C-alpha positions in Angstrom: -244.0 -132.5 -28.4 -247.5 -133.4 -28.3 -248.8 -137.1 -28.9 -250.7 -135.8 -32.2 -246.9 -135.8 -34.0 -246.3 -138.9 -32.3 -244.8 -141.8 -34.5 -246.5 -144.9 -32.9 -244.7 -148.7 -32.8 -246.9 -151.7 -31.7 -246.3 -155.1 -31.4 -248.6 -158.2 -31.5 -247.0 -160.7 -28.7 -250.0 -161.2 -26.3 -252.7 -159.4 -27.3 -255.7 -160.3 -30.2 -256.3 -158.9 -33.2 -259.4 -156.7 -31.8 -257.1 -155.5 -29.1 -254.9 -154.2 -31.7 -256.7 -152.7 -33.9 -258.3 -151.2 -30.6 -255.4 -149.7 -29.9 -254.5 -148.1 -33.1 -257.9 -146.6 -33.2 -257.4 -145.2 -30.0 -254.4 -144.0 -30.8 -255.3 -142.3 -34.6 -252.9 -144.3 -36.6 -253.5 -143.9 -40.3 -250.9 -145.8 -41.5 -249.6 -149.5 -40.0 -245.8 -150.0 -41.5 -245.1 -153.3 -41.4 -240.9 -154.1 -40.6 -241.0 -157.7 -40.3 -238.5 -159.8 -42.5 -240.9 -162.4 -42.8 -245.2 -161.3 -42.7 -246.2 -164.8 -41.9 -247.1 -165.5 -38.5 -248.5 -168.4 -36.5 -250.8 -165.9 -34.8 -254.4 -166.1 -36.5 -255.3 -162.6 -38.3 -251.4 -161.2 -37.9 -250.1 -162.4 -41.8 -249.8 -159.7 -43.9 -253.1 -160.8 -45.9 -254.8 -160.4 -43.1 -253.5 -157.7 -41.2 -254.2 -155.5 -44.9 -257.2 -156.3 -44.8 -257.9 -155.6 -41.1 -256.3 -152.2 -41.5 -258.6 -151.6 -44.4 -262.2 -152.4 -42.6 -260.6 -149.4 -40.1 -259.5 -146.7 -42.8 -255.9 -147.8 -41.9 -253.0 -147.9 -44.6 -251.0 -150.8 -45.0 -248.0 -151.1 -46.0 -244.8 -153.8 -45.8 -240.9 -152.7 -45.6 -239.7 -156.0 -46.3 -236.2 -154.8 -46.3 -236.7 -153.6 -42.5 -237.1 -156.6 -41.0 -234.2 -158.2 -39.0 -232.7 -160.9 -40.9 -232.4 -164.4 -39.9 -229.1 -164.5 -37.7 -230.7 -161.1 -35.8 -233.9 -163.2 -35.2 -232.0 -166.3 -33.8 -230.3 -163.7 -31.4 -233.8 -161.9 -30.3 -235.1 -165.9 -29.7 -232.5 -166.7 -27.1 -232.3 -162.9 -25.6 -229.3 -161.8 -27.0 -230.1 -158.2 -27.2 -226.9 -156.6 -27.8 -226.3 -159.5 -30.7 -230.1 -159.0 -32.1 -228.9 -154.8 -32.1 -225.3 -155.6 -33.6 -227.2 -157.4 -36.4 -229.7 -155.3 -37.0 -227.1 -151.9 -36.6 -225.3 -153.6 -39.5 -228.1 -154.9 -41.6 -229.2 -150.8 -41.6 -226.0 -149.8 -43.4 -226.8 -152.2 -46.7 -228.1 -150.6 -49.8 -231.6 -151.9 -49.7 -232.1 -151.1 -45.9 -231.0 -147.4 -46.7 -233.5 -147.0 -49.7 -235.8 -149.2 -47.4 -235.0 -146.2 -44.9 -236.0 -143.2 -47.1 -239.2 -144.9 -48.1 -239.8 -145.1 -44.4 -239.1 -141.8 -43.7 -241.4 -140.5 -46.8 -244.4 -142.8 -45.8 -244.3 -141.3 -42.0 -244.1 -137.7 -42.6 -247.4 -136.0 -42.2 -249.1 -139.3 -41.5 -250.1 -141.1 -37.9 -248.0 -143.6 -39.2 -247.2 -146.5 -36.7 -244.4 -149.5 -37.2 -245.5 -153.3 -36.7 -243.5 -156.2 -35.5 -244.4 -159.2 -32.7 -242.3 -158.3 -29.8 -244.9 -156.6 -27.2 -242.2 -154.3 -26.7 -240.0 -152.1 -28.5 -237.1 -152.6 -26.3 -236.4 -156.2 -27.3 -237.7 -154.9 -30.8 -235.9 -154.1 -34.0 -238.4 -151.3 -34.8 -237.0 -149.4 -32.2 -233.7 -148.6 -34.0 -236.7 -147.2 -37.0 -238.4 -145.2 -34.0 -235.5 -143.7 -33.3 -234.6 -143.3 -37.0 -237.7 -141.6 -37.4 -237.7 -139.3 -34.5 -234.3 -137.9 -35.4 -235.3 -137.5 -38.9 -239.0 -135.8 -38.7 -238.2 -134.1 -35.2 -241.1 -136.4 -33.2 -241.1 -138.1 -30.5 -241.8 -141.8 -30.4 -245.0 -143.5 -28.1 -244.9 -147.0 -28.0 -248.4 -148.4 -28.0 -249.3 -151.3 -26.2 -252.5 -153.7 -27.0 -254.5 -154.8 -24.2 -253.3 -158.6 -23.8 -255.4 -161.7 -24.1 
C-alpha cells in the first residue's frame, strides 16, 4: 500500500515544536491524535493547549483520547526500561470498557484521514502507540509509518 494511506505515529522526544510540525506537514497529516494519559509536558510546546494551538495554525485537527493513554504503572515500567512490562500492562488496559470505547472512536477518527498518533517516546517500538497503530492497521487495512522529527 502507498504511504498516502498510512497510519502515522510520531514522538516528540528529542525534537523541537518546529521540527515536529515540519514532520507532520511533510507527511501531509491532517489530524493529530494525542494518546497520552497525561497531556502536560515539561517540554515547551507539547502540552495539550500549546500543541492543539500549533496544530490549528497548520490546519491540522487535534483530538485527545485520554482513555488510550498508558496507565501510571505502564509509564513507570517504560521509564525503567521494562518494555515487556509496559506492553503487558497496556494490553490489559486495552481490555477495559473505556479503552474499548476509545479504540472505536480512534478507528472512526482515523478512517479516511491522514491521521497521526502522538506520544512522547521518539521511537514507536518503545511506546504504547505501536499497539494502537497495529490496531488501526488491522481495522482499516492500512500500513503504519513511524515518523521521526529532526532531532535538536
